[in-house]
C-alpha positions in Angstrom: 167.1 2.2 -87.5 168.6 0.5 -84.5 170.6 3.0 -83.3 167.9 5.5 -83.2 165.9 3.4 -81.4 168.8 2.6 -78.8 169.2 6.3 -78.1 166.5 6.9 -76.1 164.6 3.7 -74.9 166.1 1.7 -72.0 167.5 -2.1 -73.0 164.9 -3.8 -71.1 161.9 -1.8 -72.0 158.7 -3.9 -72.9 157.0 -2.4 -75.7 154.2 -4.2 -75.2 153.7 -3.4 -71.9 154.4 0.3 -72.8 151.3 0.3 -75.3 149.3 -1.9 -72.9 148.8 -4.7 -75.8 148.7 -8.2 -75.9 151.9 -10.1 -77.6 149.4 -11.2 -80.0 147.7 -7.8 -80.5 146.8 -7.3 -84.4 147.9 -4.2 -86.2 144.5 -2.4 -85.5 144.8 -3.1 -81.9 148.4 -1.6 -82.0 147.2 1.3 -83.9 144.2 2.1 -81.5 146.4 1.8 -78.5 148.9 4.0 -80.2 146.4 6.9 -81.0 144.9 6.7 -77.5 148.2 7.1 -75.8 149.4 9.9 -78.5 146.4 11.7 -77.5 147.3 11.3 -73.8 150.6 11.9 -74.0 150.9 14.7 -76.8 153.1 17.4 -75.6 150.9 20.2 -76.9 148.4 19.4 -74.7 150.3 20.5 -71.5 151.3 24.0 -70.6 153.3 23.4 -67.4 156.7 23.2 -68.6 157.6 20.1 -66.3 154.7 18.2 -67.3 155.4 19.2 -70.8 158.9 17.7 -70.6 157.4 14.5 -69.1 154.9 14.2 -71.7 157.3 14.5 -74.5 159.5 11.6 -73.1 156.6 9.2 -72.9 155.3 10.4 -76.3 158.8 9.5 -77.5 158.8 6.1 -75.9 155.5 5.4 -77.3 156.3 6.5 -81.0 159.4 4.3 -80.7 157.6 1.1 -79.5 154.7 1.6 -82.3 157.5 1.9 -85.0 159.1 -1.5 -84.0 155.7 -3.4 -83.3 153.9 -1.8 -86.5 156.6 -3.3 -89.0 156.3 -6.8 -89.4 160.2 -7.7 -89.7 161.3 -5.5 -86.8 158.3 -7.0 -84.6 159.6 -10.4 -85.4 163.3 -9.5 -84.5 162.0 -8.1 -81.5 159.9 -11.1 -80.4 163.0 -13.5 -80.9 166.0 -11.4 -79.6 164.5 -8.2 -77.8 166.3 -5.0 -78.5 169.7 -6.5 -78.6 168.5 -7.7 -82.1 167.4 -4.5 -83.2 170.8 -3.1 -82.2 172.5 -5.7 -84.8 173.9 -3.6 -87.9 173.0 -5.0 -91.1 169.3 -5.5 -91.1 168.7 -2.4 -93.3 170.5 -4.5 -96.3 168.8 -7.6 -95.7 165.9 -8.8 -97.8 162.6 -8.5 -95.7 161.9 -11.9 -94.5 158.6 -13.5 -93.4 159.1 -16.4 -91.2 160.5 -16.5 -87.6 163.1 -19.1 -89.0 164.3 -16.8 -91.7 164.9 -14.0 -89.1 166.7 -16.2 -86.6 168.9 -17.2 -89.5 169.8 -13.6 -90.9 170.5 -12.8 -87.2 172.9 -15.5 -86.4 174.6 -14.4 -89.7 174.9 -10.9 -88.7 176.1 -12.0 -85.3 179.0 -14.2 -87.1 180.0 -11.2 -89.2 180.0 -8.9 -86.0 182.4 -11.3 -84.5 184.7 -11.5 -87.1 185.2 -7.9 -87.3 185.8 -8.1 -83.7 188.2 -10.7 -84.3 190.0 -8.2 -86.8 190.9 -5.9 -83.9 192.2 -8.6 -81.4 195.7 -9.4 -80.9 195.2 -12.7 -79.1 198.3 -12.3 -76.9 199.5 -15.6 -75.4 202.5 -16.2 -72.9 204.3 -18.6 -70.7 206.8 -17.9 -68.0 208.4 -21.1 -66.6 210.6 -20.9 -63.7 212.6 -24.1 -63.0 213.6 -24.7 -59.2 215.9 -27.1 -57.6 215.2 -28.3 -54.1 217.0 -31.3 -53.9 219.1 -30.0 -50.9 215.9 -30.7 -49.0 216.1 -34.2 -49.3 219.4 -35.2 -50.9 221.6 -34.2 -48.3 224.8 -35.9 -47.0 225.6 -34.8 -43.4 229.3 -36.2 -43.7 229.8 -33.5 -46.7 228.6 -30.6 -44.8 230.2 -31.1 -41.5 232.9 -28.7 -41.7 231.1 -26.0 -44.0 229.5 -23.2 -42.3 226.1 -22.4 -42.8 225.5 -26.2 -43.9 222.5 -26.4 -41.7 220.5 -24.6 -44.2 219.1 -26.1 -47.5 220.2 -24.3 -50.7 216.9 -23.7 -52.9 218.0 -22.4 -56.4 216.4 -21.3 -59.5 218.5 -23.2 -62.2 216.4 -22.5 -65.5 213.8 -19.9 -66.7 212.0 -19.6 -69.9 209.6 -16.9 -71.0 207.7 -16.8 -74.3 205.0 -14.3 -75.9 203.4 -14.0 -79.0 200.6 -11.9 -80.7 198.6 -12.2 -83.5 197.7 -9.5 -86.0 194.8 -10.0 -88.6 195.9 -8.2 -91.7 192.6 -9.0 -93.9 189.9 -11.5 -93.8 192.2 -14.3 -94.6 195.9 -13.2 -93.6 197.0 -13.2 -90.2 200.4 -12.4 -88.7 202.2 -13.7 -85.6 204.7 -12.3 -83.9 206.6 -14.7 -81.2 209.8 -14.5 -79.1 211.2 -16.6 -76.4 214.2 -16.2 -73.9 215.7 -19.4 -72.0 218.3 -19.9 -69.5 219.8 -22.7 -67.7 222.5 -22.5 -65.0 223.8 -19.2 -66.4 223.7 -20.0 -70.0 221.2 -19.2 -72.5 219.7 -17.1 -75.2 216.5 -16.0 -77.4 214.7 -16.3 -80.3 212.2 -14.4 -82.4 209.7 -15.8 -85.0 207.6 -14.4 -87.4 204.8 -16.1 -89.2 202.3 -15.4 -92.1 199.2 -17.5 -92.3 196.8 -17.5 -95.0 193.5 -19.2 -95.1 193.4 -20.7 -98.7 189.5 -22.1 -98.3 187.3 -23.4 -95.9 189.4 -26.7 -96.1 192.8 -25.3 -95.3 195.3 -22.9 -94.7 199.2 -22.4 -94.9 201.8 -20.6 -93.0 205.2 -19.2 -93.7 207.6 -18.7 -90.6 210.8 -16.8 -90.5 213.0 -17.0 -87.4 216.5 -15.8 -85.7 218.3 -16.3 -82.5 221.6 -16.1 -80.8 221.8 -19.9 -80.3 220.5 -21.2 -83.4 220.7 -19.5 -87.1 218.1 -18.7 -89.3 215.0 -20.7 -89.6 212.6 -21.2 -92.4 209.6 -23.1 -92.3 206.3 -24.1 -94.0 203.4 -25.4 -92.4 200.2 -26.6 -94.1 196.5 -27.7 -92.8 194.4 -29.5 -95.3 190.8 -31.3 -94.2 191.0 -34.4 -96.4 187.4 -35.5 -95.6 184.8 -34.0 -93.1 186.4 -36.5 -90.7 189.9 -36.3 -91.5 192.7 -33.9 -91.7 196.7 -33.5 -92.2 199.2 -31.1 -91.1 202.6 -31.2 -92.6 205.5 -28.9 -91.1 209.0 -28.5 -93.1 211.6 -26.5 -91.6 215.4 -25.6 -92.4 217.6 -24.6 -89.6 220.7 -23.0 -90.2 223.8 -22.9 -87.9 227.4 -23.4 -87.5 227.1 -27.2 -88.1 225.5 -26.6 -91.5 221.7 -26.7 -92.5 219.4 -29.2 -90.5 216.2 -30.1 -92.3 213.1 -31.1 -90.4 209.9 -32.5 -91.5 206.8 -33.4 -89.3 203.4 -34.8 -90.4 200.4 -35.3 -88.4 197.2 -37.6 -90.0 194.2 -37.2 -87.6 190.6 -38.7 -87.8 187.6 -38.4 -85.8 186.8 -41.9 -84.8 183.6 -41.2 -83.1 181.7 -37.9 -81.9 184.3 -37.7 -78.7 187.5 -39.9 -80.0 190.3 -38.8 -82.3 193.1 -40.7 -83.6 196.3 -39.2 -84.2 199.5 -40.5 -86.5 202.7 -38.7 -86.4 205.7 -39.0 -88.2 208.8 -36.7 -87.4 212.1 -36.6 -89.6 215.3 -34.8 -88.6 217.3 -34.6 -85.5 215.0 -36.7 -83.5 213.3 -39.2 -85.8 210.0 -40.7 -84.3 206.7 -42.3 -85.1 204.1 -41.6 -82.8 200.5 -42.9 -82.8 197.7 -41.8 -80.1 194.3 -42.2 -79.2 192.3 -39.1 -77.6 189.1 -39.4 -76.2 187.4 -36.6 -74.5 183.7 -36.5 -73.2 182.0 -34.1 -70.5 183.2 -36.0 -67.8 186.7 -37.4 -68.7 189.4 -37.1 -70.9 191.6 -40.3 -71.9 194.9 -40.5 -73.7 197.0 -43.9 -75.1 199.9 -43.3 -77.1 202.9 -45.1 -78.3 206.2 -43.5 -79.9 209.0 -45.3 -81.6 212.0 -43.2 -82.1 215.6 -42.3 -81.7 216.6 -41.5 -78.7 213.3 -42.0 -77.2 210.6 -44.7 -77.2 208.0 -44.9 -75.0 204.1 -46.1 -74.0 201.9 -43.7 -72.3 198.3 -44.0 -70.6 196.7 -41.1 -69.0 193.2 -40.4 -67.6 191.5 -37.1 -66.4 188.3 -36.9 -64.6 185.8 -33.9 -64.6 183.8 -33.0 -61.4 180.7 -31.1 -62.6 181.1 -28.5 -60.2 181.3 -24.7 -60.3 185.0 -24.9 -59.6 185.9 -27.3 -62.6 187.7 -29.6 -60.7 189.9 -32.1 -62.5 192.0 -34.9 -61.2 194.4 -36.8 -63.4 196.9 -39.5 -63.4 199.3 -41.0 -66.0 201.7 -43.8 -66.7 204.7 -43.5 -68.9 207.3 -46.3 -69.6 210.1 -46.2 -72.0 214.0 -46.6 -72.5 214.5 -43.9 -70.0 212.8 -45.6 -67.2 209.3 -45.1 -65.8 207.2 -42.1 -64.9 204.0 -41.8 -62.7 202.2 -38.5 -62.5 199.0 -37.6 -60.5 197.6 -34.3 -59.8 194.5 -31.9 -59.7 193.6 -28.2 -61.0 190.7 -26.4 -59.9 189.3 -23.0 -60.9 190.1 -20.2 -58.2 188.6 -17.1 -59.7 186.7 -16.1 -63.0 190.0 -16.2 -64.8 192.3 -18.3 -63.3 193.1 -22.1 -62.9 195.4 -23.5 -60.4 196.9 -26.9 -60.6 199.6 -29.5 -59.1 201.2 -32.5 -60.3 203.4 -34.7 -58.6 206.0 -36.6 -60.9 207.7 -39.8 -59.5 210.0 -41.8 -61.8 213.3 -43.9 -62.1 215.8 -42.6 -62.3 214.2 -39.2 -62.6 213.3 -39.0 -59.2 210.5 -36.7 -57.6 209.4 -33.5 -58.7 206.4 -31.0 -58.2 204.9 -29.0 -60.9 202.7 -26.2 -60.0 200.8 -24.4 -62.8 198.6 -20.9 -62.9 196.6 -20.0 -65.9 195.7 -16.5 -66.1 193.5 -15.5 -69.0 195.8 -16.2 -72.0 199.2 -16.2 -69.5 200.6 -19.5 -68.2 202.9 -19.5 -65.3 204.6 -22.9 -64.7 206.9 -23.7 -61.6 208.7 -27.2 -61.9 210.3 -28.0 -58.7 212.6 -30.8 -58.5 212.9 -32.3 -55.0 215.0 -35.5 -55.4 217.1 -37.6 -57.7 215.8 -40.6 -55.9 212.9 -42.3 -55.1 212.1 -41.2 -51.5 208.7 -41.9 -49.6 209.2 -38.6 -47.6 209.5 -36.4 -50.7 206.4 -38.1 -52.4 204.6 -37.7 -49.0 205.6 -33.8 -48.6 204.9 -33.5 -52.3 201.3 -34.9 -52.4 200.4 -33.3 -48.9 202.3 -29.8 -49.0 200.2 -28.5 -51.9 196.8 -29.6 -50.5 197.8 -28.0 -47.0 198.8 -24.8 -48.8 195.7 -24.8 -51.1 193.1 -25.0 -48.2 194.8 -22.6 -46.3 195.2 -20.1 -49.2 191.6 -20.6 -50.1 190.1 -20.0 -46.4 192.5 -17.0 -45.9 192.9 -15.5 -49.2 190.8 -16.8 -52.3 187.6 -17.1 -50.6 187.4 -13.7 -48.7 188.4 -12.1 -52.2 185.7 -13.8 -54.0 183.3 -12.9 -51.1 184.1 -9.4 -51.5 184.0 -9.6 -55.3 180.7 -10.7 -55.2 179.6 -8.2 -52.7 181.1 -5.5 -55.0 178.8 -6.9 -57.8 175.9 -7.4 -55.8 176.0 -3.7 -54.9 176.5 -2.5 -58.2 173.6 -4.6 -59.3 171.6 -3.3 -56.4 172.2 0.2 -57.3 171.4 -0.5 -61.1 168.2 -1.9 -60.1 167.3 1.1 -57.7 168.3 3.3 -60.4 165.9 1.5 -63.1 163.1 1.4 -60.3 163.4 4.9 -59.5 163.2 5.7 -63.2 160.4 3.5 -63.9 158.6 5.1 -60.6 159.1 8.4 -62.0 157.6 7.8 -65.3 154.8 6.1 -63.8 154.1 9.1 -61.6 154.6 11.4 -64.5 151.8 9.4 -66.7 149.4 9.3 -64.0 149.8 13.3 -64.0 149.4 13.6 -67.5 146.2 11.1 -67.3 144.6 13.9 -64.9 142.9 15.7 -67.6 141.7 12.8 -69.5 140.4 11.0 -66.3 138.1 14.1 -65.4 136.5 13.8 -69.1 135.9 10.2 -68.7 134.6 10.8 -65.4 132.2 13.4 -66.4 131.2 11.1 -69.3 130.6 8.4 -67.0 128.2 10.1 -64.4 126.1 11.6 -67.5 125.5 8.1 -68.5 125.2 6.6 -65.2 128.2 4.6 -66.1 131.5 3.0 -64.5 133.5 5.2 -62.0 136.6 3.9 -60.3 136.5 5.6 -56.7 139.8 3.3 -55.3 141.7 0.9 -57.1 145.3 -0.6 -55.3 147.7 -3.0 -56.6 150.0 -4.9 -54.3 149.9 -6.9 -51.3 148.0 -5.8 -48.0 149.5 -7.1 -44.7 146.4 -8.6 -42.7 148.4 -10.8 -40.4 149.3 -9.4 -36.8 152.4 -10.7 -36.6 153.6 -9.0 -39.6 151.9 -5.7 -38.8 155.0 -3.7 -38.7 155.8 -4.8 -42.0 155.6 -2.0 -44.6 152.6 -2.2 -46.5 153.7 -2.3 -50.3 150.6 -1.3 -52.6 150.1 1.2 -55.4 147.3 3.6 -56.0 146.1 2.7 -59.6 143.0 4.4 -59.5 143.9 6.8 -62.4 145.3 4.5 -64.7 142.4 2.3 -64.5 139.6 4.9 -64.7 141.8 6.1 -68.0 140.9 2.4 -69.2 137.5 2.5 -68.9 135.6 3.0 -72.1 131.9 2.8 -72.8 131.3 2.0 -69.0 133.4 -0.9 -69.6 136.9 -1.5 -67.8 139.3 -2.9 -70.8 142.1 -4.9 -69.4 144.7 -6.9 -71.6 147.2 -9.3 -70.9 150.0 -6.7 -70.4 147.7 -4.8 -67.6 148.4 -5.5 -64.0 145.0 -6.8 -62.5 144.5 -4.6 -59.2 144.1 -6.9 -55.9 141.1 -4.5 -54.6 138.8 -2.6 -56.9 136.3 -0.1 -55.3 133.9 1.3 -58.2 130.5 3.0 -58.7 128.1 2.4 -61.2 
């Protein structure tokens, strides 16, 4: 049904306006309007081939509108969701409902099923590329060491590590999913890679399980089992067991996370990790519309720390966020601050400055593009130098504003202009089509109007001499402006019945009418 209806009628077609009836029109009013328009547009009443073709098109549109509005269920669907509701697959097997609430419930169910079918066809690719840059030569230089070295006046900036990872998902059934992932890493000329295959099964609405198999050239085979389970509506647990085989033997590992909703915006986590690096971690995360706050504490070997971080979310169209964190542990102290901002429809750019003792100063630049992440950690100095902190803070800001003005803003402006041009072309095409349909309808009404005028003249009834719809320009200062009015004399005369002009809420009321009678 929906497919047949969608073949000819435009998506924005107003069925009530097409039949010239109120949205509250009864079945009798719909039937009367349909019969009148069928008599007016019936192709057999026109001999001219062009008029016959136009009449056939309008006749089909009227028939489609009546077919939808005359059925209580399809009319309820159309009233709530428009044509997109009628195009939803599955209505033909749904029990016929009476209320709008039941129609809405069925539509949402069918929409969920359609989304599930779409998910079956998606691979959901995710990837990360990280390039570590060593720029310590910019600040940690000792002139006495370079006095006799040719070319030592230029600082050396090196790429000392790189990491690439990629994963895809392949839904096998409605409950089973295969996940294939791989990664390559290198640091100072040494590195390797690994590949992993995971099979996930959703066992019930409360949980799922996952088996993982992996192999690489650094470590041996890996076997893992991951289980997720909702204990209560507000509490869940995740357990991950793994066996890593290597030349040193089998290394078992176990990670368990217990989480609970403390309130609508707050989650509490308790994590226990046993294996090569055993640790106990607890954290509280509060996420609201305008902020994100985290406090965490870890006791473990070899790292124990306390961490507090805060992120403020600005409610602007660029989704700007500023963040800061403090981390104190046995390894020292690290202070981080930064910001991120949406630079295009699918891209988010962020920069973070990390200042620590004894870690030094680093600048981390991150670009998220759809499902891909590009990460560039730049190590500036091993010492706590104010100059490094200053350049790490001011440099990205200057580069961002320069890039925003010279590259991003012109690109977004050009993209917006292209979209507006497409929209204008689409609108102009729709307007032209509607205009052609209206002109065709007026030509098809000529014969009916002639008979109506003869009948009205015989009874000294109502004859519309002139009728105009639009805006007349009377102001002298705007006399050069084009007058945008439409002659609606013929359509109005066609609405005359028994010397009465019958207008409905769907009719446009003319701004000027000259009539006799």
